[in-house]
N, C-alpha and C positions, 0 to 999 in steps of 0.2 A: 498659221494657226498658232495656238498656245496650248500644249498638251503636257507640259511639265515645267515647274518653276520652283524656286527656292524662297522661303519665308522664314528667316532665322531671328528677326527681331522680337524682343519680349513684348507681350501685350502692354506692359506698363509703358514702354517706350512708344508704342503705337497710340495709346491714349493722349500723350503729350503732343505727338506729331501732328495728330488729326483733330486736336481740340475737342476730344470725345468727352461727353458729359455723363454717360451711363455705361458702366461695364461690370460684369459679374465675374469675379476671380475664379468662380467655379467652371467657367467656360474657357479658361486659360488653355492654349495649346503649347506644346512643347516645340522648340525649333525644329523646322523640317526643311532639309537642303534637296529634298526630292518629292515635291508635292505632285500627286498624281490624281487623275480623275476619280471621283467619288469619295475622295478624303474630306475630312473636315477642315475648313480654313477660316481664318479671321477675315472679316469684312467690316467696313464702315458704312453705316447707313443712317438714315433720319426717319423716326416714326414717333408717333405719340406714345406716351408711356402712361398706363393706368396709374392713377393715384400720384402723379408727378406734381411737384410744387408748380410748375410752370405749364402754361397752355401751349398747345401747338407741338410740332415735331422736336424731338430730342436726338442730338447725335449720339450714336451708340457704336460700341465695338461688339460685334456678335460672332458667334460660331455657326457657320453654315456648311452644307455639304456641297462640293463642286460638282456640278452636273445638274442643269436645271430641269426640274419636273413641272410643267404648266399646271396651273390650278385645275384645269379641265381634263387632265390625263385620267385614264382608267387605271393605270398601274405606273410604278416608277421605273419600269425596265429600260427605258430609253435615256436615262440620266447620263450614262457614260458617253453618249453620243451628242449631248447638248452642252459640252463644256465651253463651246464657243458660239458667238453671234457676230455676224458680219456687219460692220458699221453701215455699209452701203444699203443694206436690206432689212436691218433690225426693226425698224419702224413699220415694216409691211408684214413680216412673218407671223402667222398666227401664234406661235409658241412665245414670241418675244414682244409682241405689239403692245400688250396691257402692261407688263413690267417696264417697258421703255417709257411709258407715259407718267408712271408714278412710283415705280419700285426700282430706283437705280441705286448703286452702291459703288464703293471704292474697294478694290481687292489689293492690299499692300503686299509687295514682293521685294526681294532683294534684286531680283532679275529673273529671266526665263532662259530655257534650254531649247535650242534648235539643232537639228540633225542634217548634215550634208552627206550625201552618198558618195562613197568612194569612187575614184576613176575606174579602177579595174572591176569593181563589182557593177558599176553602172554599164560598163560594156557588156558584161555577161547578161545584164538585164536586158539590154537592148537586142541582144542575140538570142534571146528567148530561152536562155538556159536556166534551169530550175535551181538557183542557187539564191538564198536570201541575202539581199545586199547589206553590207556592213557599213555602217554610217559613223561619220565623225560628229560628235556633239560639240556645240559651241555655247558658252554662256554669255548672255547679253544683258547688260546692266547700265544704269546711269553712270557716266564717266566720273561724276563727282561723289559717287558713293551714297548718294541720296536714296530715300525710299522710292521705289517705282510704284506708283498709284495707278493700277490698271482699272479702266472703266468697266463696270459690271452691272448686271441686272440680278434681281432676286425674285422669288415667287414662293407662295405657300401652297402645299398640297395636302389634303385630307385623306389619310388611309381609311378606306371604308370597311376594312376587314377588322379594324380595332374600335373597341367601345369608346364612347365619349369620356374624356377625362384621362384616357390612357396617356402615359408620358410620351409614347412614340406615335400618337395618332396624327400628330402635324409634322410635316417635313418642311424645312425652309432651305431652299437650294439656290445656287447662283450659276452665273455664266460669265466668262470674260469676252468683252467685245474685242474684236480684231479689226485691223486696217491694213492697207497696203504697206509693204515694208519701205522704209526710207532708201531712196537711191542716192542720197547725199553722203559724202564721205563720213566715216566714223570719227568720234572725237578721239578715240585711241584704237588704232587698228593693229592686228597681229603683224609680227615681222614678215610673215608670209601667210597668204590666205585672203579672205574677203576684205574688200575696200568699203563695202556698204552692208547694210542688213539685208537689202534685196538680193545680194550675192549668196546669202545663206538660205533664205526662204522668202517667197514672194509675199507672206503675211507676217504680221507681228501684233502683239497685244497693243491696244490703243492706251497709251500712258497719257493721262491728264495732269497738265502742269498745276502747280498750286493755285493759280489764280482762277482756275475753273472748278475747283472742289465744291465751294459753297453753291454754285448754280447748279452743278450736277446732282448733288444730294438733296436738293430742295424739292420735296414731293409736291409742293404747290405749283411748281413750273410744269405744266402739262401741255403747253403748246408744241405740238411735234416739231414744227420746223424750228422753233426757237432752241428746242433741246437739240436737234440734229447739228445745228451750228456749233455746239460744244464738242462734237466729234471730230473736228478738224484736227489733223495730225499735228503733234507738237513740233517746234521748230527742229529743224536737222542738226546734226553734230552734237547731240546730247549723249549719245550712247557709246559704249565700247563693247567689243566682242573679242573673245579669246577661246582657244581650244581647251577642253577639258577631257578627263579620262572616260573611256566609253563605258566605265563602271556604272555611270549615272543611267545607261540605258536599261539597267535592271532595277526595278521599283524597289526592290528589298534592300538595295544599298542606300545607306543614308548617313550623312555626316559631313562636316565642313570640308573634308578632303576632296569632296566632289567639285569644289568651287576652285581648287587649285589650278592655276594656269600652267598649261604644258608649254614647253620650249617649242615644240613643233607638233602638228596633228599625229594622232596614231594612225589615221587613215589616209592614205593618198586621195586627194581631192582636186577637182577641176575649177579653177577661177580664172 
């Protein structure tokens, strides 16, 4: 799954990286090294723009809330549980089916965090002892330092409790698509620890390589099977993973120090 990630690039840089044609500086977000569910995040999407000089969809950098609220929902209460959509079933699930057909986006990230349960704590858990397992976080990112473009979906939800024209009457929310974690060797692996992403967690965000960005964002591409082909996992060996401080486990901690690589895990783990 993907439940926490880092996004520290400036919006001005994202505009250039993704060939964005429309961006409102008033929607700029500060760098965030500990993005958590329900936070506002930058996404890249294509939609028509009213009074735009060109016809058709325009590539935009927008600020959305992470945690999808389907358009038909009665309330936004389930948003925190809708941060991920599985690549294998995203075209079938009622919550994601319509966004998958025509409301797709890219969610830029530096990389994402995943946690591995410590060996001693795992044993306590297996023995049924009531102690919350302590987990070792790892940061996973493209080995070449490039942006990680996570495949995503977005949707619009109208708050029925607010009057027409209210600035908060419409919610625009998003979800990250996940896939099976790579079993191939990491491009750069820790001196001790996991040799593949699958060793850390069975799921990972689906990263789209640059050659798929245009097709994924194109809202006119609505053939489900054609779009599903774009969800093929990227080539193996593109990522690196390394242990980081357990401070990232607390969402109140936020700063570049969260990405600092540890010489060794803080928590004993089994690999």
